[in-house]
KOLFI-161100 format. One record per residue (C-alpha): residue number from 1; residue in one letter; y, z, x. Coordinates in pm, whole numbers, plus 50000, padded with zeros to 5 digits. Each point is the difference from the previous one (the first is absolute). Example, Ala and Ser with C-alpha at 12.3 -4.5 7.8 and 13.67 -1.06 7.14 Angstrom:
2
   seq   type      py      pz      px
     1      a   49550   50780   51230
     2      s   50344   49934   50137
//
This chain:
467
   seq   type      py      pz      px
     1      m   50000   50000   50000
     2      l   50241   50076   50285
     3      a   49928   49661   50156
     4      l   50058   49823   49669
     5      a   50324   50193   49945
     6      f   50119   49894   50346
     7      i   49914   49633   49938
     8      g   50165   50014   49658
     9      d   50326   50144   50130
    10      l   50016   49733   50272
    11      s   49925   49724   49746
    12      m   50283   50115   49774
    13      g   50256   50029   50279
    14      r   50017   50374   49939
    15      p   50030   50278   50259
    16      t   49652   50116   50097
    17      d   50051   50340   49835
    18      h   50085   49849   49661
    19      s   49657   50044   49840
    20      h   49966   50356   50129
    21      r   50342   50098   49865
    22      t   49925   49830   49667
    23      a   49666   50183   49977
    24      w   50174   50334   50055
    25      l   50261   49923   49733
    26      a   49756   49854   49748
    27      a   49767   50300   50015
    28      r   50290   50235   49930
    29      l   50132   49782   49720
    30      a   49654   50004   49838
    31      a   49998   50379   50019
    32      e   50353   50018   49858
    33      d   49876   49779   49714
    34      g   49732   50257   49915
    35      g   49720   49820   50182
    36      t   49674   50160   50106
    37      d   49882   50029   50359
    38      r   49810   49676   49943
    39      d   50319   49829   49879
    40      c   50187   50113   50310
    41      q   49721   49886   50227
    42      s   49989   49662   49825
    43      a   50375   49954   50041
    44      h   49964   50080   50371
    45      d   49709   49761   50051
    46      v   50147   49713   49797
    47      s   50316   50029   50211
    48      l   49804   49957   50322
    49      l   49808   49701   49863
    50      r   50282   49847   49796
    51      w   50072   49723   50250
    52      s   49637   49940   50104
    53      g   49996   49669   49812
    54      c   50308   49867   50181
    55      t   49816   49797   50262
    56      a   49814   49812   49726
    57      n   50313   49843   49851
    58      a   50203   49971   50322
    59      a   49950   49623   50016
    60      g   50133   49960   49646
    61      f   50306   50215   50065
    62      d   50070   49822   50327
    63      q   49999   49667   49817
    64      l   50210   50135   49713
    65      l   50257   50201   50197
    66      g   49989   49842   50345
    67      d   49901   50331   50161
    68      d   49731   50217   49845
    69      v   50106   50318   50183
    70      a   50380   49985   49967
    71      g   49976   49844   49653
    72      r   49787   50279   49858
    73      d   50219   50258   50171
    74      a   50298   49857   49812
    75      l   49796   49980   49677
    76      f   49924   50371   50004
    77      e   50348   50098   50113
    78      m   50107   49812   49684
    79      t   50234   49770   50191
    80      l   49801   49678   49951
    81      p   50140   49772   49727
    82      i   49728   49934   49742
    83      n   50038   49695   49777
    84      a   49749   49890   49737
    85      e   49822   49760   50234
    86      r   49961   50260   50275
    87      a   49888   50264   49750
    88      a   49728   49767   49868
    89      a   49881   49926   50353
    90      i   49970   50372   50078
    91      v   49761   50067   49710
    92      p   49684   49849   50157
    93      l   50089   50162   50332
    94      a   50017   50339   49828
    95      e   49662   49931   49841
    96      i   49848   49930   50343
    97      h   50152   50320   50138
    98      c   49872   50219   49717
    99      e   49650   49857   50002
   100      v   49960   50034   50376
   101      s   50141   50354   50019
   102      g   49776   50099   49709
   103      e   49700   49854   50181
   104      i   50097   50192   50314
   105      a   50013   50323   49799
   106      s   49653   49922   49866
   107      q   49869   49938   50352
   108      l   50150   50330   50113
   109      g   49829   50186   49716
   110      m   50328   50125   49857
   111      d   50044   50184   49670
   112      d   50006   49772   49693
   113      q   50357   50115   49936
   114      v   50103   49869   50342
   115      e   49835   49663   49945
   116      a   50158   49965   49656
   117      g   50341   50081   50146
   118      l   49966   49737   50271
   119      r   49877   49732   49761
   120      n   50309   50058   49784
   121      i   50252   50099   50265
   122      f   50270   49752   49891
   123      e   49991   50083   49628
   124      t   50322   50130   49844
   125      w   50104   50210   49700
   126      d   50149   49704   49813
   127      g   49687   49784   50021
   128      r   50148   49739   50232
   129      g   49798   50100   50305
   130      n   49687   49859   50157
   131      p   49717   49920   49994
   132      g   49917   50085   49636
   133      r   50338   50047   49830
   134      l   49904   50354   49898
   135      r   50277   50213   49856
   136      a   50105   50362   49956
   137      d   49706   50242   49974
   138      d   49744   49725   50062
   139      v   50108   50000   50365
   140      p   49810   50257   50210
   141      p   50241   50292   50067
   142      v   49929   49980   50374
   143      v   50171   49659   50005
   144      y   50328   50159   49889
   145      h   49966   50289   50247
   146      v   49945   49765   50292
   147      a   50256   49738   49893
   148      l   50273   50261   49962
   149      a   49913   50171   50327
   150      s   49991   49668   50185
   151      d   50329   49880   49852
   152      l   50168   50330   50087
   153      e   49869   49981   50357
   154      i   50106   49636   50048
   155      l   50336   50008   49820
   156      s   50118   50330   50148
   157      r   49950   49854   50347
   158      a   50171   49673   49912
   159      r   50287   50127   49779
   160      g   50020   50376   50034
   161      l   49875   50261   49753
   162      e   50279   49979   49743
   163      a   49981   49621   49967
   164      a   49620   50013   49995
   165      l   49997   50245   49709
   166      e   50255   49790   49813
   167      k   49782   49690   50037
   168      i   49689   50189   49894
   169      a   50182   50141   49696
   170      s   50101   49648   49898
   171      l   49631   49910   49982
   172      s   49905   50287   49765
   173      d   49778   49883   49714
   174      e   49990   49663   50171
   175      k   49797   50053   50316
   176      y   49905   50364   49948
   177      p   50023   50259   49719
   178      a   50337   50176   49965
   179      p   49863   50360   49995
   180      l   49831   49942   50336
   181      v   50321   49861   50144
   182      q   50185   50311   49882
   183      r   49747   50223   50178
   184      l   50044   49801   50318
   185      q   50380   50021   49977
   186      r   49980   50382   50004
   187      t   49763   50028   50295
   188      a   50069   49696   50219
   189      p   50277   50148   50219
   190      q   49790   50304   50094
   191      w   49685   49793   50056
   192      l   50169   49746   50225
   193      a   50165   50277   50201
   194      t   49661   50163   50049
   195      l   49848   49667   50099
   196      d   50270   49932   50254
   197      e   49944   50340   50157
   198      n   49621   49970   50009
   199      q   49898   49635   50030
   200      p   49638   49956   49882
   201      q   49807   49790   50252
   202      g   49668   50030   49821
   203      p   49846   50163   49691
   204      t   50218   50276   49859
   205      q   49890   50355   50069
   206      d   49893   50069   49644
   207      l   49834   49664   49936
   208      t   49721   49829   50191
   209      l   49871   49648   50037
   210      v   49700   49946   49776
   211      g   49741   49726   49975
   212      r   49686   49907   50185
   213      d   49938   49875   50350
   214      v   50007   49621   50007
   215      p   49950   49748   50279
   216      l   50307   49926   50211
   217      e   49937   49636   49912
   218      l   50193   50064   49677
   219      i   50319   50051   50204
   220      a   49925   49682   50196
   221      d   49949   49797   49684
   222      v   50321   50130   49839
   223      a   50200   49918   50315
   224      d   49851   49650   50016
   225      l   50096   49926   49639
   226      k   50361   49956   50115
   227      l   49926   49646   50118
   228      p   49727   49823   49801
   229      w   49869   49812   50304
   230      l   49932   50331   50178
   231      a   49730   50117   49758
   232      g   49724   50178   50191
   233      q   50147   49948   50345
   234      s   50053   50367   50084
   235      r   49628   50050   49936
   236      q   49929   49713   50239
   237      v   50224   50149   50269
   238      a   49827   50336   49960
   239      a   49654   49848   50034
   240      c   50103   49786   50299
   241      a   50164   50293   50181
   242      a   49700   50227   49955
   243      a   49753   49729   50102
   244      t   50208   49915   50308
   245      a   49996   50366   50104
   246      a   49622   50000   49961
   247      q   49973   49685   50214
   248      l   50196   50179   50272
   249      g   49777   50306   49982
   250      l   50261   50241   49863
   251      d   49875   50314   49826
   252      a   49940   50029   49625
   253      n   50310   50213   49940
   254      t   50224   49735   50159
   255      q   49831   49727   49799
   256      a   50062   50196   49679
   257      l   50362   50068   50094
   258      l   50059   49630   50064
   259      q   49836   49911   49672
   260      r   50232   50234   49808
   261      a   50305   49887   50197
   262      g   49916   49640   49914
   263      l   49994   50085   49631
   264      i   50353   50142   50003
   265      h   50163   49781   50265
   266      a   50188   49794   49738
   267      i   50153   50274   49786
   268      g   50334   49964   50179
   269      r   50029   49647   49861
   270      a   50100   50154   49667
   271      a   50347   50070   50139
   272      l   50076   49633   50058
   273      p   50066   49725   49741
   274      n   49730   49743   49939
   275      h   50213   49700   50093
   276      l   50003   50110   50364
   277      w   49626   49934   50018
   278      e   49996   49675   49803
   279      r   50262   49790   50176
   280      t   49873   49681   50154
   281      g   50290   49970   50246
   282      r   50112   50219   50287
   283      l   50134   50345   49909
   284      t   50357   50091   50088
   285      a   50060   50258   50271
   286      a   50091   50256   49731
   287      d   49682   49934   49805
   288      r   49789   50024   50314
   289      e   50145   50344   50059
   290      r   49902   50099   49646
   291      v   49644   49876   50053
   292      r   49980   50206   50320
   293      l   50041   50311   49785
   294      m   49674   49952   49812
   295      p   49791   50206   50248
   296      y   50284   50254   50023
   297      w   49964   50072   49629
   298      t   49623   50031   50043
   299      f   50071   50254   50274
   300      r   50241   50188   49771
   301      a   49718   50039   49751
   302      a   49848   50257   50236
   303      s   50274   50251   49921
   304      h   49946   49957   49625
   305      i   49619   49984   50006
   306      p   49884   50270   50246
   307      v   49630   49934   49943
   308      l   50050   49645   50128
   309      k   50224   50088   50294
   310      a   49763   49873   50272
   311      e   49915   49687   49804
   312      a   50364   49912   49922
   313      d   50099   50054   50362
   314      l   49725   49769   50129
   315      a   50070   49741   49730
   316      s   50365   49983   50106
   317      y   49890   49835   50328
   318      a   49859   49700   49812
   319      y   50273   49762   50120
   320      e   50049   50118   50359
   321      r   49928   49755   50283
   322      l   49903   50069   50361
   323      d   50301   49811   50137
   324      g   50247   50213   49802
   325      s   50084   49724   49750
   326      g   49855   50183   49699
   327      h   50153   50242   49752
   328      f   50119   50247   49901
   329      r   49984   50195   50330
   330      s   49984   49694   50232
   331      l   49759   50184   50229
   332      s   49831   49836   50298
   333      a   49640   50017   50118
   334      a   50020   50333   50182
   335      a   50093   50180   49676
   336      l   49736   49833   49778
   337      t   49657   50161   49979
   338      v   49678   49817   49915
   339      p   50021   50100   49629
   340      h   50360   49869   49992
   341      r   49881   49670   50146
   342      i   49711   49981   49755
   343      i   50211   50048   49686
   344      a   50251   49738   50119
   345      t   49725   49749   50079
   346      a   49824   50058   49668
   347      v   50321   49945   49802
   348      a   50076   49679   50190
   349      l   49647   49862   49966
   350      v   49976   50063   49626
   351      a   50345   49844   49950
   352      l   49898   49688   50192
   353      r   49682   49962   49794
   354      s   50194   50032   49673
   355      p   50232   49747   49832
   356      r   50373   50058   49991
   357      p   50268   49828   49789
   358      w   50115   49811   50311
   359      r   49655   49901   50139
   360      p   49631   49976   49913
   361      a   49746   50243   50146
   362      f   49874   49930   50351
   363      d   49628   49939   50030
   364      a   49799   50228   50230
   365      a   50044   49777   50306
   366      g   50371   49951   49942
   367      a   50066   50372   49954
   368      a   49800   50079   50313
   369      q   50201   49749   50203
   370      v   50332   50142   49882
   371      l   49901   50357   50085
   372      r   49859   49904   50339
   373      d   50319   49810   50081
   374      e   50206   50303   49899
   375      a   49782   50223   50220
   376      a   50044   49759   50292
   377      q   50377   50035   49955
   378      g   49973   50378   50014
   379      r   50055   50090   49635
   380      f   49647   50112   49908
   381      d   49724   50171   50195
   382      a   49745   49728   50090
   383      e   49703   50240   49984
   384      v   50104   50127   49658
   385      v   50055   49644   49878
   386      e   49645   49901   50099
   387      a   49859   50312   49834
   388      a   50191   49924   49679
   389      l   49882   49640   49996
   390      a   49641   50114   50055
   391      a   50035   50262   49725
   392      l   50139   49747   49753
   393      a   49732   49744   50087
   394      g   49729   50259   49937
   395      s   50145   50132   49675
   396      r   49841   49927   49667
   397      p   50185   49914   49681
   398      r   50060   50303   49785
   399      t   49711   50048   49760
   400      p   50124   50076   49649
   401      a   49902   50349   49894
   402      k   49774   50066   49707
   403      a   50240   50095   49723
   404      a   49974   50061   49629
   405      i   50202   49681   49954
   406      s   49834   49673   50094
   407      l   50181   49673   50066
   408      s   49834   49661   50021
   409      a   50022   49816   50331
   410      r   50259   49762   49858
   411      e   50205   50285   49848
   412      a   50001   50172   50340
   413      d   50112   49674   50165
   414      v   50286   49962   49753
   415      l   50103   50364   50034
   416      r   49996   49973   50379
   417      r   50234   49700   49983
   418      i   50247   50149   49751
   419      s   50005   50323   50202
   420      l   50165   49791   50275
   421      g   50277   49893   49765
   422      e   49867   49654   49919
   423      s   50094   49840   49668
   424      n   49741   49873   49751
   425      k   50063   49644   50120
   426      e   49954   50099   50365
   427      v   49676   50183   49920
   428      a   49876   49702   49800
   429      r   50068   49763   50289
   430      v   49826   50219   50260
   431      l   49696   50073   49782
   432      e   49991   49649   49853
   433      i   50005   50114   49639
   434      s   50253   49947   49721
   435      p   50300   50231   49946
   436      s   49868   50081   49653
   437      t   49670   50115   50153
   438      v   50195   50218   50244
   439      r   50188   50151   49708
   440      t   49672   50072   49819
   441      h   49859   50177   50307
   442      i   50318   50205   50042
   443      e   49988   50110   49637
   444      s   49638   50107   50050
   445      v   50087   50191   50318
   446      f   50288   50178   49827
   447      r   49775   50094   49710
   448      k   49729   50141   50229
   449      l   50247   50190   50218
   450      e   50205   50117   49700
   451      c   50317   49861   50160
   452      s   50271   49765   49879
   453      t   50176   49915   50327
   454      r   49885   49835   50322
   455      a   50130   50282   50217
   456      a   49803   50265   49811
   457      a   49687   49784   50004
   458      t   50036   49952   50376
   459      l   50040   50372   50066
   460      k   49708   50095   49776
   461      a   49774   49732   50145
   462      f   50064   50120   50355
   463      t   49949   50367   49914
   464      l   49674   49917   49819
   465      g   49883   49781   50288
   466      l   49976   49690   49780
   467      i   50182   49773   50249
//
C-alpha cells in the first residue's frame, strides 16, 4: 500500500506526502461524522489507494491534456478549464481508474468497504460523478470522507486555508453533503496545524495498514500500466537480473534482492509525463534532464517504503554506466558493484528486446551486438553482458499459472496484444483475423475476467498468471 501511495502521488503531480496527509485527515473526518473504527480505517486505506489507478489512464490523460502529470495536478487543484468536450473525454478515463484501483484493492485483500469506495471514488452528491452517476446517500460515505480530506489537503497548499474552505463550501450539496462540509469547517484549522507539526510519513499511530501479503509483481504491473507498451517488462527485468546473478555464481540472497529490485525499478517513471517516453525525435536538453530523474524518484521511494529500502536503492542504479555517462548519479566503474552492473544490464537488454514507439524490437542477435558494442566502449561490464545474454538465451517463456479462470489460446493471444496498447485493427493484422473476431474475443475475455476496461483486464491477467 505504501508503494502504491508513492506511485499514485507521483502520477498525480502531488507532493509525496499527499496520500499520507489525506489518510490522516480522512480518518478523523470519518470519526467526526460518527463513523465506527472500521469506517475510519476504510477512510485511511482508501486515501492511500485512491490514486492507485492513475498509471492505467496516464496515456489517455497525456493525449487529452498534453501532460498527464501536470494536467491531472491542475485538474485536482481545480484550475483546469473543463468544457463539455473535455468533460466527456474524462468519463472513460475515470472508469479505467476506478476499475483498476478496485481490482488492486481486491488483490490486496482489502475490506469490502475499501473496494467499494475505490470503485466509486469520483461519485458526487449531485449525481454528476463517475463512474456510475450515483447520488446522495447511494454514494459510499467513505467517498465523501476521502474526497473532502483530499480537496482540503490539495487546496490549502495551493490557495491557503481560508480560500480552500471557501471553495469547499461552494461545493456543498454538489460534490459532498453540506453537513459534512460544516463539520470539516469547524475542525480543519486545528487538524492542519497538527499535521504541519507532525508530518505523517507512514500509517498513522492509531491506524494500521491492513490486507494480505501479495507478490511484489503487483507493484511492477501497476507501474508498467503507465505506458501500454511496457506491460510485463518489469517482470522480465526482474527475471533477467536474477538469472544473470545466478550465471555469475552470486548467492541466493543477492539473486533474490536483484529480482525484487527489478520489479520496482520503474516506479520512478510515474513522476514523468508519458509524452517524454513516446517521442520519436530527439529530446530537448530540458527533457533529458527530466528523464534523468526517473531513477532518482525510485531512490526516493526508499524513504517512503522502509521495507523496500535495499531494493529501491539498488533499483536506482538501473541507468548508471561504467564510463560515468549514466544517471542519475553519473557514477563511474569504481563506484559500481556487480549487482549495480547487473541491474543496469538487465534493464538495457530487456529494453532492446522490446518494441518502442520509435523502433521495433531487436532480435536476439541484434540486441547482443548492441550490448557487446556498448561494453567494448566501456559503458557495460563485458562479463555481466555475456552472463545476461546466456541467462536470456536459457530462459523459458512464462508458463501460465493454473487459475480458476481459463482463456482459450486465441483469447490469450488477443489479450497479450491489447495489453501492449494495440488497437483492434493492429491485433487483427498481427494475428491475421478480422477486427470483428478480435472484438468478440475481447468481449469474452472481459466477461471471464469480470472487467470492462483493457487496463483492468491486463492487470488481472498478469496477477492471475494468464499471460
